[in-house]
C-alpha positions in Angstrom: 20.2 27.7 -46.6 19.9 24.9 -44.1 17.7 25.0 -41.1 14.4 23.6 -39.8 10.9 24.4 -40.5 9.1 26.1 -37.7 5.3 25.8 -37.7 3.6 29.1 -37.2 1.1 29.6 -34.5 -1.6 30.1 -37.1 -1.7 26.7 -39.0 -3.1 28.4 -42.1 0.1 30.4 -42.7 3.2 28.9 -44.3 5.9 27.8 -41.8 9.1 30.0 -41.7 12.6 28.7 -42.0 14.6 28.8 -38.8 18.4 28.6 -38.9 20.0 25.7 -37.1 21.5 28.1 -34.5 17.9 29.1 -33.6 16.7 25.5 -33.6 13.1 25.1 -32.4 13.5 21.5 -31.3 10.2 20.8 -33.2 9.8 17.3 -34.6 7.8 15.7 -37.4 4.6 14.4 -35.8 4.7 10.6 -35.2 8.3 9.8 -35.9 10.3 12.1 -33.6 12.8 13.3 -36.2 13.7 17.0 -36.3 12.2 19.0 -39.2 14.8 19.8 -41.8 15.0 22.2 -44.8 14.4 19.2 -47.1 10.9 18.8 -45.5 8.1 20.7 -47.1 6.1 23.3 -45.2 3.2 20.9 -45.1 5.3 18.1 -43.6 4.5 19.2 -40.0 0.8 19.1 -40.7 -0.5 15.6 -41.5 -3.0 15.5 -44.4 -6.6 15.2 -43.2 -7.5 11.6 -42.5 -4.0 10.3 -43.4 -1.1 9.1 -41.3 1.6 11.8 -40.6 4.2 9.9 -42.6 2.1 10.1 -45.7 2.5 13.9 -46.0 6.3 13.6 -45.6 6.6 10.8 -48.2 4.4 12.7 -50.6 6.4 15.8 -50.2 9.7 14.0 -50.7 8.3 12.4 -53.9 7.2 15.8 -55.2 10.4 17.6 -54.3 12.5 14.8 -56.0 10.4 14.9 -59.2 10.7 18.7 -59.5 14.5 18.4 -58.9 14.8 15.8 -61.7 15.9 13.1 -59.3 14.6 9.6 -59.4 11.4 9.0 -57.5 12.0 5.3 -57.3 13.2 3.8 -54.0 16.8 2.5 -54.4 15.7 -1.1 -53.5 13.2 -1.2 -56.3 15.0 -2.8 -59.4 13.7 -1.9 -62.8 11.7 -4.8 -64.1 9.9 -5.9 -67.2 6.1 -5.8 -67.3 5.7 -9.2 -65.7 1.9 -9.1 -65.6 1.1 -9.4 -69.3 2.8 -12.9 -69.9 1.4 -14.1 -66.6 -2.2 -13.1 -67.5 -1.9 -14.9 -70.8 -0.7 -18.1 -69.1 -3.5 -17.9 -66.5 -6.1 -17.4 -69.3 -4.7 -20.4 -71.1 -5.2 -22.6 -68.0 -8.7 -21.2 -67.5 -9.7 -22.0 -71.1 -8.2 -25.5 -70.8 -10.2 -26.3 -67.6 -13.4 -24.9 -69.3 -12.5 -26.8 -72.5 -13.1 -23.6 -74.4 -11.0 -24.3 -77.5 -12.1 -21.3 -79.4 -11.0 -18.9 -76.7 -7.7 -20.7 -76.2 -6.6 -20.9 -79.8 -5.7 -17.2 -80.2 -3.4 -17.4 -77.2 -1.0 -19.8 -78.9 1.5 -18.8 -81.7 1.4 -20.6 -85.0 4.8 -22.1 -84.3 3.8 -23.4 -80.9 5.4 -26.5 -79.6 4.5 -28.7 -76.6 6.9 -31.1 -74.8 6.2 -33.4 -72.0 7.5 -36.9 -71.0 4.8 -38.3 -73.2 5.0 -35.8 -76.1 8.2 -34.7 -77.8 7.9 -31.2 -79.5 4.4 -31.7 -80.9 2.9 -28.8 -82.9 -0.1 -26.7 -82.2 -2.6 -28.8 -84.1 -1.5 -32.1 -82.4 -1.6 -30.4 -79.0 -5.2 -29.3 -79.5 -6.2 -32.8 -80.7 -4.2 -34.9 -78.2 -3.6 -32.8 -75.0 -6.2 -30.1 -74.8 -9.2 -32.5 -74.4 -7.7 -34.2 -71.4 -9.1 -31.7 -68.8 -12.1 -34.0 -68.3 -9.8 -36.5 -66.5 -9.3 -34.0 -63.6 -11.8 -33.5 -60.8 -9.8 -30.5 -59.6 -6.8 -28.4 -60.8 -5.4 -25.3 -59.1 -2.5 -23.1 -59.9 -0.1 -23.0 -56.9 2.5 -20.6 -58.4 2.7 -18.5 -61.6 6.1 -16.9 -61.6 7.7 -14.9 -64.4 11.3 -16.0 -64.6 12.4 -13.4 -67.1 10.8 -11.3 -70.0 9.6 -14.4 -71.9 9.6 -17.4 -69.5 6.8 -18.1 -67.0 7.0 -21.0 -64.5 3.8 -22.5 -63.4 3.4 -25.1 -60.6 -0.1 -26.6 -60.3 -1.8 -29.4 -58.4 -4.5 -31.6 -59.8 -6.6 -34.5 -58.7 -7.6 -37.2 -61.1 -11.2 -38.3 -61.3 -10.1 -41.8 -60.5 -8.2 -40.6 -57.4 -4.7 -39.5 -56.7 -3.4 -35.9 -56.3 -0.3 -34.8 -58.3 1.9 -31.8 -59.0 3.5 -30.7 -62.2 5.6 -27.7 -63.3 5.4 -26.1 -66.7 8.0 -23.7 -68.3 6.0 -21.6 -70.7 7.6 -19.2 -73.2 5.5 -16.2 -74.1 6.6 -13.8 -76.8 4.6 -10.8 -78.2 1.6 -11.8 -76.1 1.5 -15.4 -77.5 2.5 -18.7 -76.0 5.3 -20.2 -78.2 6.4 -23.2 -76.2 5.3 -25.3 -73.2 7.6 -27.8 -71.5 5.9 -30.0 -68.9 7.8 -31.6 -66.0 5.8 -34.3 -64.2 5.9 -34.4 -60.5 5.0 -37.1 -58.0 2.1 -37.5 -55.8 1.1 -34.4 -53.7 
């Protein structure tokens, strides 16, 4: 049956369905659209302390979930869990700046490799001997962007200032698999 919801005089009673021929001309508070049969009885009454649109959106979500329809908005693509690799990468940078080797070691896989213009595919042990201790050269380092590119690759752009002066930016492509960092490729940038 198609029609519109008509709010009863007593707001504690459920609204009744009115056929389109009878049309009440009533609208959803706040947006001016006519009430339809798809709207729930509570759509005409905003939830206490919430915007009128909230009740309508919540009702639509509940109706769709009971009807077995998708509750996702069409513009929301299905994505991988992008937060886990990102958190691991951010933790690695924190431990590097704090020079906390013991906290950083478990974040890196046993087959880890590090590549930069100065280091060509060095292994985990060499990375922690040669590269990890260099954080003391920086007076400041901040992450500008940490962006998951796909399920395994995280791109990081950061800016740092050397203790001797000069501000620079680099980009790192970091491969994270099974919660561990497997590869880091550093691309040196110029002065910032």
